[in-house]
SEZAKE-661867 format. One record per residue (C-alpha): residue in one letter; x, y, z. Coordinates in pm, whole numbers, plus 32768, in hexadecimal, padded with zeros to 4 digits. Example, Ala and Ser with C-alpha at 12.3 -4.5 7.8 and 13.67 -1.06 7.14 Angstrom:
A84CE7E3E830C/S85577F9682CA/
***
This chain:
X586D43C139C0/X597142D838E0/X5AB443773888/X5AB242DF3734/X5AE144103659/X59A643D4354C/X5A6A441E3411/X5B2442B93436/X5A6541683423/X59FB40BA3537/X599F3F753447/X5A563F15331E/X59DC3DF83255/X5ABE3D783168/X5A763C4C305B/X59B43BBC3169/X59323A553117/X588C393E31DC/X586E37F0314E/X577D36F23204/X5774356031B9/X55F53506317C/X557D33753143/X55BF32713208/X5676310331D0/X553A300F3209/X560B2EFE31F4/X56142E953338/X572B2D6133AD/X578B2CE0350C/X589C2D2C3590/X592D2BB13590/X58D02BCD342E/X59972CFB33F6/X5AC42C7A346E/X5ABB2B0D3399/X5AB32C303257/X5BB62CD332D3/X5C942B753309/X5C082B07318F/X5C142C5C30D4/X5CD12D1D316E/X5CD02E433055/X5B802DF02FE2/X5B142E59316D/X5BFE2FA83176/X5B7A3000303E/X5A1D2FF33096/X5A47308931DB/X5ABF31C03104/X59BD31E02FF7/X594B333F301F/X57CF338F3098/X56FD347E2FCB/X576835B13016/X56E137382FF9/X574F38983009/X5657395230E3/X573C3A7030EC/X58203AB92FBC/X59283C0F2F65/X587B3CBE304E/X592F3E203082/X58D43F4C3155/X596A402C326A/X588D40B73364/X58EF422B3421/X58BB42373581/X573A42CC35E8/X56A4426E34B3/X555541A534BF/X5588408B33B6/X541E3FDE3354/X54913E7832B2/X53613DDB31EE/X53033CE030E4/X522A3BCD30CC/X52293A7531AE/X536C39CB315A/X54213B0130D9/X55423ADA31DA/X54D73BFD3296/X55083B323401/X563B3A7A339E/X56DA3BBE3366/X56923C2734B2/X56F93ACF355F/X58363AF43498/X58663C7E3504/X58143BEF3685/X59113ADB3663/X57FD39C536A3/X588039543559/X59A9396934C2/X59D139AF3335/X5A6D38D2323F/X5AF039CE3150/X5B793B86319C/X5B843C3E32BF/X5ACB3CF033C2/X5B803E1E3486/X5A923E7E35AC/X5B003F9F36A0/X5A393F8737F4/X59753EC338BA/X58553E1037F6/X56ED3DF3389F/X563E3CEE37F0/X54A73C9937FB/X547A3B8B3703/X53BE3A5B3763/X52C73A1838A7/X539439D139C5/X550D39F13937/X561D3A3D3A0C/X553F39E03B51/X555938B53C19/X5412381E3C3C/X544237A33D9D/X54ED38EB3E08/X53ED39F13EA8/X539F3B473DE2/X54723BF33EBD/X558D3AF63EA0/X55913B273D21/X55753C803D30/X57243C463DD3/X574A3B163CD7/X56FA3BFF3BBA/X57A83D193C16/X58F23C243C60/X58B63BD03B0F/X58E83D213A80/X5A113D3C3B70/X596F3E263C68/X5A0B3E303DA0/X59103E0D3EDE/X58FC3F603F46/X58AF3FD73E01/X57803ED03DDA/X57273F453F42/X570E409E3EC9/X561540803DB7/X554F3F503E91/X543040153EFA/X541040843D9B/X54083F3B3CFF/X52F93ECD3DCB/X522440113DAC/X52303FF23C4B/X51EB3E983C41/X50E43E713D11/X51123D323DB5/X51333DA93F10/X504C3C6B3FB4/X511D3B843EE9/X527A3BF13F17/X52B83AB73FEE/X51FF39CD3F11/X52DE38E43E46/X52B039803CEF/X522B38213C69/X50D7386C3CEC/X50F839C13C5F/X502A39E53B38/X508F3A3C39CC/X502D3BBC3A13/X50A23BD03B55/X52163AFB3AD0/X52043C2539AB/X51EF3D4D3AA3/X52E23CE63B8B/X53DC3CB63A64/X53813DD539B3/X539F3EA63B00/X54FA3E0D3B6E/X557E3E2639D6/X54FA3F9739C1/X5567400C3B34/X56AF3F663B6D/X579A409A3A78/X57E33FC8395F/X588F4080385A/X57BA3FB73757/X56573F2C3761/X55F73DF536A3/X54703DC33689/X53C33CB635B9/X52963C8E3570/X521D3C1536EE/X518D3D603765/X50463CB63677/X50133BE137DD/X4FF83CF838DA/X4E753DD33904/X4E373F083837/X4E9A3FC63971/X4FE13F4A3990/X50333F683830/X500F40D53824/X50C940EC3958/X52113FFD38AC/X51EB40F63779/X51E642123841/X532F418238EA/X53DD415637AF/X539E42B4374C/X54294307386E/X5535422D3862/X55CE42B936FB/X558E44283784/X568A43C43896/X5779436E376F/X5754422E379B/X572541153656/X55D7404D3611/X55AC3F2F351F/X543B3EED34EE/X539F3DD3343E/X521C3DCD33FD/X51143D9A3337/X507E3EA533C2/X50973FDB3272/X500040EF336A/X50EC40A53472/X5227409633A1/X51B841CA3304/X5175429C33EA/X52A7424F34DA/X53CA41BF3401/X548942E13342/X551F42023254/X548F409131B0/X55583F49312F/X54853E643054/X54EE3D04304D/X546C3BD72F41/X54CD3AA32F25/X56173B003008/X56883C142F56/X566C3D892FA7/X55C63E012E64/X55483F592F14/X55F0404A2FF1/X55C541C3305D/X556342DB3126/X53DC42F8304F/X532C421D312E/X51DF4258308A/X528E42132F18/X533240A42FC5/X51D9402D304A/X515C40B52EF3/X524D3F972E39/X51FB3EBF2F44/X50673EB12F1B/X50863EA62D9F/X515F3D842DB6/X50713C922E62/X4FA53BAC2D6B/X4E353BAE2D88/X4E1F3A372D55/X4D463A952C35/X4C7D3B7C2CEE/X4C3E3C4C2BAC/X4C113DDA2BDB/X4BB43E102A73/X4A7E3D5F29C4/X4A6C3D7E2842/X491F3D112788/X49AC3C2B268B/X48863BF325E1/X471B3C3E25FD/X46C43C43275C/X45A43CF027F7/X44EE3D6726A7/X44063E6E26A3/X437C3F9125FE/X441F40A526CF/X457C408F2712/X467A3F7126C8/X478D3F3D27F5/X48F33F2B2754/X49E43F1C286A/X49E83F7729ED/X4B553FBA2A90/X4BD8407C2BE7/X4CAC41A22BB9/X4D9542652CA3/X4D8744112CBA/X4E4044092B66/X4D83435C2AD1/X4E5842202AAA/X4DC640EE2A84/X4DFC3FE32BDB/X4E763EDA2B21/X4EB83E132C86/X4D963E652D5B/X4E3A3F0D2E89/X4E0540412EFC/X4E98412E3008/X4D9641C830DC/X4E23430530D6/X4DBF43712F74/X4C45437D2EC9/X4C27425E2DB0/X4B04424F2C8F/X4A38413E2C1A/X49EE415C2ACA/X492140C729BE/X4931411D2837/X484640F12745/X473F4158262D/X45E641E3264F/X4528416E2543/X43C8420225AD/X4373434726A5/X42AA42FF27AB/X42BC43D228FD/X42604289299E/X43CE42042972/X448B41A52AE1/X45F1417F2AD1/X46D1411D2C05/X476840472D02/X470E3F692DFD/X48643F272F09/X48723E083007/X495A3D8730F3/X49F83C213114/X48EC3BAD31DF/X47D83BFE30BA/X47633D2D31B8/X46F23E1E309D/X47713F5F30F5/X46D840853021/X462E40A92EC6/X467841F32E20/X461842652CC8/X468543702BEB/X454944312BE6/X451244312D51/X452D459F2D64/X443B46A42D18/X438C46A52BB1/X442547D72B78/X4585475D2BB8/X454E46242AB9/X466145FB2990/X45A146282832/X45B044E12783/X45994497261D/X45BC439B253D/X473742F42510/X484942952606/X484A42FE276C/X491942C2289D/X485D42A629D3/X495C42E02AE2/X490442E82C68/X49C043232DAF/X4A56421B2E95/X4AAC42FF2FA8/X4BFC43243046/X4C1442D031EE/X4AAC423F3212/X4ADD40A931BE/X4B794006329B/X4CCC3F0B325B/X4C4D3DF631C9/X4BDF3D3F305E/X4AB43DDA2FC3/X49F43D9A2E7A/X495D3E912D9F/X48183E032CB4/X47B23F082BB5/X46113F632B8B/X455B3FDD2A70/X43CD3FF32A81/X42B040BA29C2/X424341042B11/X4100405D2B9B/X40EF3FAB2A33/X41F93ECC29EC/X433E3E412A65/X44763E30299D/X45943DF92A91/X44F93DAA2BC8/X45EE3D722CED/X460E3C142D9E/X45323B962C5C/X45E83BA12B24/X46DF3CD32B5B/X48643C992B02/X49463C902C37/X4A5D3D912C77/X4B5C3D3F2D94/X4C5A3E572E30/X4CE63E652FB5/X4D343F84308F/X4E663F8F3149/X4EF840793245/X4EAB4217323F/X4D9941B03339/X4DC7432233F1/X4EFF43D2344C/X4EA943C435D3/X4FA042D736CC/X4E3D4230373E/X4DDF4189360D/X4EE540FA3530/X4E7D3FCF34C4/X4D1B3F34345F/X4BFC3FB63546/X4ADD3F1635FD/X49AA3F2B3506/X498F3EFB33B2/X49A24073334C/X4AEF414333D6/X4A8642853374/X4B4343D933A0/X4A3D44C23423/X4A6D462B34AA/X4A33467B35FA/X4A0447DE36B2/X4A5947FC384C/X4A38493938D6/X4A0A49A03A53/X48C749E43AE3/X48BF4AE53C26/
***
């Protein structure tokens, strides 16, 4: 276990900024041309050589401290600055401004093959990585068997890593980074390259590492893994730290609700005289959470129930009226239909003329991660369609992310269309 006190920051980041140059000067000159220009117009040539490139700030004025033993999830959209932050912390690149203080060795897994020499064998790269971490050969010898066993590449240990698949490289790289006892373990999204079984092993190892008093920084788009593994979350947006807290669920929800749906509506309003009929006039369809709050961004967290709502006016009472919704996945598979009168007649609500809101459950921990579309349906049973799914229905979109289960076996999207959390019983039979 690390001898560092949990109370003092093991990482301190102050006013950290990283600037990159972008764009290419597409004016190509020969060496002789450049030399001639320098003789004829020395001042102009010097000025041209100093023309600034277009720049952007991958990180801008980022500040945070991390205590020993914390597991910090770093989340944000693509281009938010997550990987740049880890590269700066891992000393792969240097900051433009600001300062970083880190106490202890840093084990990094940022990209496939990072820290590996392609011509060296797996065995040689274990020692090579250990030397980079500042470990002595005897220390690496003590951990060698554990590293090899965890990685699962025993048969290829003396093969050059350039012949490894990306998954094999990840397994060995993670095993080295996690088992050589760094005080700080830095993991990027690269874990997504590995298979499901190895991802589970990695997540379990990271949890064990943190419980041993060491610190983990974990970048991932897998919100379920972040929520289950991390004790704290940091959100980046356009290079700036926008949220930081120990309520990882709250930070994750902020991230999910900050994503644009790119014109995928999750509310429909009847702006004219659509779906004219003698019985029911639909006026609005929308989605809400458990508290009745309207879901404006279409992002669902799978740990809570959500609801489909269809608001409208009943103009004439008819027992044949059916109101419900149809749910489709992103591959256009129809998952199910549901109606308000799917139960016994005794449980049907009493309808009358006037305005009503029909509310249908979208159950928690039933859908897999992914994008879904929901279509209202209204009909006079066996007589007439008013709103028919797949034909003339308005479309609402929503996306499910995270919260599939609490089991370490399934922290990400499962195989198959659905991901129901079903009850099991196990009893010993003599």
